[in-house]
C-alpha positions as CSV (number, residue, x, y, z in Angstrom):
1,M,-19.7,26.6,-70.9
2,Q,-21.9,29.4,-72.2
3,D,-24.9,27.0,-72.5
4,V,-24.3,25.9,-68.9
5,S,-24.2,29.5,-67.7
6,V,-27.4,30.4,-69.5
7,A,-29.2,27.3,-68.1
8,A,-28.0,28.1,-64.6
9,R,-29.2,31.7,-64.8
10,F,-32.6,30.5,-66.2
11,A,-32.9,28.0,-63.3
12,Q,-32.0,30.8,-60.8
13,A,-34.6,33.1,-62.3
14,L,-37.2,30.4,-62.1
15,R,-36.4,29.8,-58.4
16,T,-36.6,33.5,-57.6
17,Y,-39.9,34.0,-59.5
18,V,-41.5,31.0,-57.8
19,A,-40.3,32.1,-54.4
20,T,-42.3,35.4,-54.7
21,P,-46.0,35.4,-53.6
22,P,-48.4,34.3,-56.3
23,P,-50.9,36.8,-57.9
24,P,-53.9,37.6,-55.7
25,L,-57.1,35.7,-56.4
26,P,-60.6,37.2,-56.9
27,N,-63.0,36.8,-54.0
28,G,-64.9,33.5,-53.5
29,P,-66.8,31.5,-52.7
30,Y,-65.1,28.9,-55.0
31,A,-65.5,25.6,-56.6
32,L,-62.2,23.7,-56.5
33,M,-61.2,22.1,-59.8
34,V,-58.6,19.3,-59.7
35,D,-56.7,16.9,-61.9
36,G,-53.5,14.9,-61.7
37,V,-50.9,14.8,-64.5
38,Y,-48.4,11.9,-64.6
39,F,-44.7,12.2,-65.3
40,K,-41.7,9.8,-65.1
41,F,-38.2,10.5,-64.0
42,E,-35.7,7.6,-64.0
43,R,-38.6,5.2,-64.5
44,K,-40.2,6.5,-61.3
45,E,-43.8,7.9,-61.4
46,W,-44.6,11.4,-60.2
47,V,-47.9,13.2,-60.3
48,L,-48.3,16.9,-60.7
49,Y,-51.5,17.8,-58.7
50,L,-53.2,20.7,-60.5
51,M,-55.7,22.9,-58.6
52,A,-57.7,25.9,-59.6
53,V,-60.6,27.8,-58.1
54,K,-63.6,29.1,-59.9
55,P,-65.5,31.9,-58.2
56,V,-69.3,31.4,-58.1
57,R,-69.9,34.7,-60.0
58,D,-67.0,34.3,-62.5
59,H,-66.8,32.4,-65.8
60,R,-63.0,31.8,-65.3
61,M,-61.0,29.6,-63.1
62,Y,-57.7,30.7,-61.5
63,F,-54.7,28.5,-61.0
64,L,-53.1,27.7,-57.7
65,D,-49.5,26.6,-57.4
66,P,-49.3,22.9,-58.4
67,V,-47.9,20.2,-56.0
68,L,-45.5,17.5,-57.3
69,I,-45.6,14.2,-55.3
70,K,-43.7,11.0,-56.1
71,G,-45.8,7.9,-56.8
72,R,-49.2,7.2,-58.4
73,E,-52.2,9.5,-58.0
74,R,-53.8,8.7,-54.7
75,L,-56.2,10.1,-52.1
76,E,-53.6,10.6,-49.4
77,A,-51.5,12.7,-51.8
78,W,-54.6,14.9,-52.6
79,Y,-55.0,15.6,-48.9
80,E,-51.3,16.6,-48.9
81,A,-51.8,18.9,-51.9
82,I,-54.9,20.6,-50.6
83,D,-53.1,21.2,-47.3
84,T,-50.7,23.5,-49.2
85,L,-53.6,25.9,-50.0
86,P,-53.6,29.3,-48.2
87,T,-56.0,29.3,-45.3
88,E,-58.1,32.1,-46.7
89,T,-58.4,30.4,-50.1
90,R,-59.4,27.1,-48.5
91,R,-61.9,28.8,-46.2
92,Q,-63.8,30.1,-49.3
93,I,-64.1,26.7,-51.1
94,R,-67.6,25.3,-51.2
95,A,-67.5,22.6,-53.8
96,L,-65.0,20.1,-55.4
97,V,-65.3,19.2,-59.1
98,S,-63.4,15.9,-59.8
99,D,-63.0,13.2,-62.4
100,G,-64.2,10.6,-59.9
101,L,-61.0,9.2,-58.5
102,R,-61.9,6.8,-55.7
103,G,-62.0,8.7,-52.4
104,F,-62.9,12.2,-53.8
105,Q,-66.3,12.0,-52.2
106,Q,-64.7,11.3,-48.9
107,L,-62.3,14.2,-49.4
108,A,-65.2,16.5,-50.2
109,A,-67.2,15.3,-47.2
110,S,-64.3,15.7,-44.8
111,N,-64.0,19.4,-45.8
112,G,-67.7,20.1,-45.8
113,W,-67.7,20.6,-49.6
114,V,-70.3,19.7,-52.2
115,H,-68.9,17.1,-54.6
116,Q,-69.7,17.4,-58.4
117,R,-68.4,14.5,-60.6
118,C,-67.5,15.1,-64.2
119,H,-70.2,14.2,-66.7
120,F,-67.7,13.7,-69.6
121,H,-65.7,11.0,-67.8
122,L,-68.9,9.1,-67.1
123,L,-70.2,9.3,-70.7
124,A,-66.7,8.5,-72.1
125,S,-66.5,5.3,-70.0
126,L,-69.6,4.0,-71.6
127,V,-68.6,4.5,-75.2
128,R,-65.2,2.8,-75.0
129,G,-64.4,0.9,-78.2
130,K,-67.2,2.7,-80.2
131,G,-66.0,4.4,-83.3
132,K,-66.4,3.8,-87.1
133,R,-67.2,0.2,-86.4
134,R,-69.4,0.9,-83.4
135,Y,-72.1,-1.5,-84.5
136,L,-69.6,-4.4,-84.8
137,T,-68.6,-3.8,-81.2
138,R,-70.2,-6.1,-78.6
139,G,-73.1,-4.4,-76.8
140,S,-73.2,-1.2,-79.0
141,S,-77.0,-1.2,-79.3
142,M,-77.4,-1.8,-75.6
143,R,-74.9,1.0,-74.7
144,D,-76.9,3.4,-76.9
145,K,-79.9,2.8,-74.7
146,I,-77.8,3.1,-71.6
147,L,-76.4,6.4,-72.7
148,E,-79.9,7.7,-73.4
149,S,-81.0,6.8,-69.9
150,I,-77.9,8.3,-68.3
151,R,-78.4,11.6,-70.1
152,V,-81.9,11.8,-68.7
153,L,-80.5,11.2,-65.1
154,L,-77.8,13.8,-65.5
155,A,-80.2,16.4,-66.8
156,D,-82.9,18.7,-65.1
157,E,-85.8,16.3,-65.9
158,S,-88.9,15.5,-63.9
159,T,-88.9,13.0,-61.1
160,Q,-91.1,10.7,-63.1
161,K,-89.0,10.7,-66.2
162,R,-85.8,10.0,-64.1
163,S,-87.5,7.2,-62.3
164,R,-88.3,5.5,-65.6
165,A,-84.7,6.0,-66.8
166,R,-83.4,4.5,-63.6
167,R,-85.6,1.4,-64.0
168,S,-84.5,1.1,-67.6
169,L,-80.8,1.2,-66.5
170,L,-81.3,-1.6,-64.0
171,R,-83.0,-3.6,-66.6
172,Y,-80.2,-3.1,-69.2
173,I,-77.4,-4.1,-66.9
174,D,-79.1,-7.4,-66.2
175,N,-79.0,-8.1,-69.9
176,H,-76.3,-10.6,-71.1
177,A,-75.5,-8.2,-74.0
178,C,-74.3,-5.5,-71.5
179,P,-70.4,-5.6,-71.3
180,S,-69.1,-6.2,-67.8
181,Y,-67.1,-2.9,-67.7
182,V,-70.2,-0.9,-68.6
183,R,-72.1,-2.8,-65.9
184,K,-69.4,-1.7,-63.4
185,H,-69.7,1.9,-64.3
186,I,-73.5,1.9,-64.2
187,W,-73.5,0.4,-60.7
188,E,-71.1,3.1,-59.5
189,F,-73.3,5.8,-61.1
190,V,-76.4,4.4,-59.4
191,E,-74.6,4.4,-56.0
192,R,-73.3,8.0,-56.4
193,E,-75.9,9.6,-58.6
194,Q,-76.2,12.6,-56.3
195,D,-72.6,13.5,-57.0
196,F,-73.3,13.9,-60.7
197,R,-76.4,16.1,-59.9
198,A,-74.8,18.4,-57.4
199,Y,-75.0,21.2,-60.0
200,L,-78.8,21.0,-59.7
201,T,-79.1,20.4,-56.0
202,H,-76.8,23.4,-55.3
203,P,-77.6,25.8,-58.1
204,R,-76.2,28.9,-56.2
205,L,-72.7,27.4,-56.4
206,N,-72.8,27.5,-60.2
207,V,-70.4,24.6,-60.5
208,P,-69.1,23.2,-63.8
209,T,-70.2,19.7,-64.7
210,T,-66.9,18.7,-66.2
211,T,-63.2,18.9,-65.4
212,S,-62.2,19.6,-69.1
213,A,-60.8,23.1,-68.4
214,V,-58.3,21.8,-65.9
215,E,-57.5,18.7,-67.9
216,S,-56.8,20.8,-71.1
217,T,-54.5,23.0,-69.0
218,G,-52.7,19.8,-67.8
219,R,-51.9,19.0,-71.4
220,L,-50.5,22.5,-71.9
221,V,-48.3,22.1,-68.8
222,R,-47.0,18.8,-70.1
223,K,-46.0,20.6,-73.4
224,A,-44.5,23.6,-71.6
225,T,-42.3,21.4,-69.3
226,R,-41.3,18.7,-71.8
227,T,-37.6,19.6,-71.5
228,A,-37.5,19.3,-67.7
229,R,-35.0,16.7,-66.7
230,T,-35.6,16.5,-62.9
231,P,-38.7,16.7,-60.6
232,E,-37.5,20.0,-59.2
233,S,-37.2,21.5,-62.7
234,L,-40.7,20.3,-63.5
235,R,-42.1,21.8,-60.4
236,L,-40.5,25.2,-61.0
237,R,-41.5,25.3,-64.7
238,A,-45.0,24.2,-64.1
239,T,-45.5,26.7,-61.3
240,A,-44.1,29.6,-63.4
241,F,-46.2,28.6,-66.4
242,L,-49.5,28.5,-64.4
243,R,-48.7,31.8,-62.6
244,L,-48.1,33.5,-66.0
245,K,-51.2,31.9,-67.5
246,Q,-53.2,32.8,-64.3
247,S,-56.6,31.8,-65.5
248,V,-58.7,30.2,-68.3
249,V,-62.4,30.2,-69.2
250,C,-64.4,27.7,-67.1
251,K,-68.1,28.2,-67.2
252,G,-70.4,27.0,-64.5
253,H,-73.8,25.4,-65.3
254,S,-75.7,28.7,-65.0
255,D,-73.2,30.4,-67.3
256,T,-73.8,27.9,-70.0
257,Q,-77.5,28.5,-69.9
258,N,-77.1,32.2,-70.6
């Protein structure tokens, strides 16, 4: 009975805390950092939609209240999550930094935001299966060449050098040694190259080139909420955890150059 009473008081304290207004945010303009974290309750999938804003002139990102929605991560749910943002916060967003979920470019465009895609996710998708036995893996040598060209296209290189790298990429993916999944990622990159280079075409926004800060926070949220037994308990605990944490280091491209 005592344990039940303690649990009930804890749950009530969480509800009271979450019902109060969140801490104020520093002034924008902002880049919006996003990531979805999967959970399961009674064999049903839920996604905790994490959002944080990074002010242009700050090297930290500040957490917004997460949104928990039943089902797999999907574009419609991201629209729903973003609709929960306070009007003043949303008004100051200038860019969206994402892991490249299908539809994020549309989401950014519909809000008039610049879209920066995560470099790490792209590079990781091209080295799948490479490890200690990398040279025994099909297409390893070809993927090394592809990675070299991709890094040129992601960087602040001359137009001439990037043109050569782009031609090389197209030649590599026509080679029979190129794995099909690598070919798929390369075609996607070629079609959306501008989304990976937004940090260069919009330098004043000082956007990060990876979503690693928000993803690492997602892992901490999962650990902090591991004893949650219901979706509502998860939502309350995740919200309280992020409000208490408040912010983490998240450097933009200009910050990393200093």
